[in-house]
C-alpha positions in Angstrom: -3.9 -6.8 -20.0 -5.8 -7.3 -23.3 -4.5 -4.0 -24.8 -0.9 -4.9 -23.9 -1.1 -8.3 -25.6 -0.9 -10.1 -22.2 -3.4 -13.0 -21.6 -4.5 -13.8 -18.1 -3.0 -17.3 -18.2 0.5 -16.0 -19.7 3.2 -18.0 -18.1 5.6 -14.8 -18.0 2.8 -13.0 -15.9 4.5 -13.3 -12.5 2.5 -10.9 -10.2 -0.2 -8.2 -10.0 0.9 -5.4 -7.6 -2.1 -3.9 -5.9 -2.5 -0.2 -4.9 -1.0 0.7 -1.5 -4.3 0.8 0.3 -5.4 -0.7 3.7 -5.5 -4.4 4.0 -9.4 -4.4 4.4 -9.8 -2.6 1.1 -7.6 -4.9 -0.7 -9.0 -8.1 0.8 -12.5 -7.0 0.1 -12.1 -5.6 -3.3 -8.9 -6.0 -5.2 -7.6 -9.5 -4.3 -11.0 -11.2 -5.2 -11.1 -9.1 -8.5 -7.6 -10.1 -9.5 -8.3 -13.8 -8.7 -11.2 -13.7 -11.1 -9.0 -12.4 -14.0 -5.7 -14.3 -13.4 -4.0 -17.0 -11.3 -1.0 -14.6 -10.9 -0.6 -13.8 -7.2 -1.9 -10.5 -6.0 0.9 -8.6 -4.1 0.3 -6.1 -1.4 3.6 -4.1 -0.9 2.3 -1.0 1.0 2.9 -2.3 4.5 5.8 0.0 5.1 4.6 3.2 3.2 0.7 3.1 3.2 -1.1 4.7 0.4 1.1 7.1 -1.7 -1.7 8.4 -3.8 -0.4 8.9 -7.3 3.0 7.5 -6.1 1.6 4.0 -5.4 2.4 3.0 -9.1 5.8 4.5 -9.1 6.7 3.0 -5.8 5.7 -0.5 -7.2 7.5 0.1 -10.4 10.6 1.0 -8.4 10.4 -2.5 -6.7 10.1 -4.2 -10.1 13.2 -2.4 -11.5 15.3 -2.4 -8.4 17.3 -5.0 -6.6 15.7 -7.5 -4.3 12.9 -9.9 -4.2 10.4 -8.3 -6.4 12.7 -7.4 -9.4 11.5 -8.8 -12.7 13.6 -11.4 -14.3 14.3 -11.1 -18.0 11.1 -11.9 -19.9 8.8 -11.7 -17.0 5.6 -9.5 -16.9 3.8 -7.8 -14.0 0.7 -5.7 -13.8 0.7 -2.7 -11.5 -2.6 -1.3 -10.2 -3.3 2.1 -8.8 -6.3 3.8 -7.3 -6.9 7.3 -6.4 -9.6 9.8 -5.2 -12.6 10.5 -7.3 -13.0 6.9 -8.2 -10.1 6.9 -10.6 -7.9 3.6 -11.3 -5.1 2.9 -13.5 -3.0 0.0 -14.6 0.4 -0.6 -16.2 1.6 -3.8 -17.6 5.4 -4.1 -17.7 7.9 -6.6 -18.9 11.6 -6.9 -18.4 13.2 -7.5 -21.9 14.4 -11.0 -22.8 17.8 -9.5 -23.4 18.1 -7.5 -20.2 21.4 -8.2 -18.3 21.3 -10.9 -15.8 21.0 -10.1 -12.0 24.3 -10.0 -10.2 25.0 -12.3 -7.3 22.9 -10.0 -4.7 19.8 -11.0 -6.6 20.3 -14.5 -7.5 18.0 -15.9 -4.9 15.2 -13.5 -5.6 13.0 -15.7 -7.8 13.5 -18.7 -5.5 12.5 -16.5 -2.5 9.3 -15.3 -4.2 8.1 -18.7 -5.2 8.8 -20.0 -1.6 6.9 -17.0 -0.2 9.6 -15.4 1.6 
């Protein structure tokens, strides 16, 4: 995050997307580590897919760019984590531009739904 110019308490930092690993691994290692670094919520989005290997980061980026509850609003930032075999980890910090087009009516409730935990 430091290299991307994002501070842990940046109000634009909305979510930290975890690798699509099992719940036990996420609860034991990733969620506590994220909580030590930032108050942004750690998101487990792999319930339907399981671990996709190198595809974890791409699948989570697709959620952030596509329609629906995870789409970033203009100016919002997210951290996307990935993990692979051989003790490899990667991270992407992404921000939707401030001047991005507004969401259409299909997505108008997405920010409210996320905040309410839907």
